[in-house]
N, C-alpha and C positions, 0 to 999 in steps of 0.2 A: 580560514579553513581549515577546519579537519576530512581529512578524505583518507577513507581507510580501503584497500584492496585485498576482499579475502584469500584471493590466488596466489597474490605474490609477496601477503601478510603473514599464510594460514592461520589468520585470524580466528576466531565466531566468536559471537554472542558475550558469553562469559569475559573473557578480555577485552571488552566493548567498556565496563557497568564505570567507567574511570571517564567519561566522555561526560555525561552529566551535567558532572561537576564544572563543566566548565560554564560558566557566566555568560563569558561575555560571547559565548560562538554563534554567529551569524549563518554560517554552511556549512556542510554533513553532508553527504556525498558516502555512499555504498559497493561496494565492490564487489558481487560474486557469490552475497551474503548467503546462509540458510538459518531461513528463522522461522525455528522451534523454539522449544515449551521453556528452553534459558530465554527464550527472549524477552519474558516478562519482565524479565526482572529492571529488564535497560527501560521498561513503561517507567515504572511505578516514581521517574525525575524529569519531569516532565523539563523540559531547554525550553522556557520561555524565548528564549533569546534570537532562536531561531527561524529565520525568514529565508530556505531555502532547502531544498532536502529531495537531493539524486536514489535515489534509487534500477541497480546497472544489474542489473546477472542478477538477480536478488529476487527466490523463488522458493516454493512449498507452502502445503495449505497453510500455515503458519502467518504469510505474508499479510492475509485478510482478515486478519485479527491485531497486526502491525498497522492495516492500510482505516478500521475502525477507529483507533480509538487513536489514533495520530493529531487529534483537534487537538484532542486530554496535552500528549507529552511535547506537539509542537504549537502551543495557542496562538503562534504570528506571524507562523505560516501562509504565506501568503505567493513559497510557486515552488512546487512540487515536478519533479521534470522522472519521469516511468521511462529507459530502455531497457524492453525483459526482453530474456535471449529463450525461455527457455514456458513451456507451457506452464499458466496455469493453474492447481484443478482447484477450484471452490464449490462449498457447500452451499446450492442453490439455499438454504433458508439464509445467509450473509452475503447473500446476492442487492439485493434491497439499500439496506446498510453503506458496503463499501460500495455503493455509484451514487449517493448521497454525502460519502466527502467527500471524491471524488469530484462531483459536481462544486464544489466548498470551493475550493481550493482557487483564489482567484486567475491564480496564471499555473495550467497544466499540461505539461507536457507531455505524450504518450508517443511510448512507437519500436513497435511489433509485440504488441503485447495481443495474450493468446491467453483465451480460457475456457476451461473443458469444463464443463459444472454438473458435477455426482450428485445426481437426484437420490433420501436416502430411504430407506423403510416406508410407507406410512405416508410420503409421496401420492397420490393419486394424481389422474387426468388433466382433470380441475384448477386443483393444484400447486403445478406446474402450469398453469395455461398462467394465471393467477401472475406466481409469482415472475412470470417472464412476458407479463404484456405493463407491469407495475417496471420494473425492468429498465421497458419498450417507453412508459412515458417519462420515465425514468430523465434515460443519455435526452429524447427529444425536450424536456422543459433545459437539464441543468448544460448537457456535453455544444457549444458550437461545433457540428460539424467541421466549418474548418477549420478551426485549430487542432484537431488531437486527433489524432491514426486510431479507427474503429472499424474492428474487422470483425 
């Protein structure tokens, strides 16, 4: 088990590039991390034995990239716990991908997750409506509403 608290350890992702070298790691927990452009270095080595991942209080735009790559980084994941303390800002263009990945996790626990969608220039009302309808369909199909806190 590796439990990394950015608030008490004053660490960022650049300081954690040694974690993927832990070949027998089964559980990984992050608290208070800012997923930024340097996080991509962390993605380059899959952690094949991590079955449980906890993300608590993590934020910024880049967490959507991390979540989209989740099955590549953690191919054996069976439990994902998301405890969000900050509002997440996601570009509407990644919403479908993030929901599909989250919906594929066998055991998903979400608490306190609040997302605000950014609409990029060039997205007209029909495009936004289509993206939202697709998101709703994914949520209805893949998320047991009694097991998650979706707001």
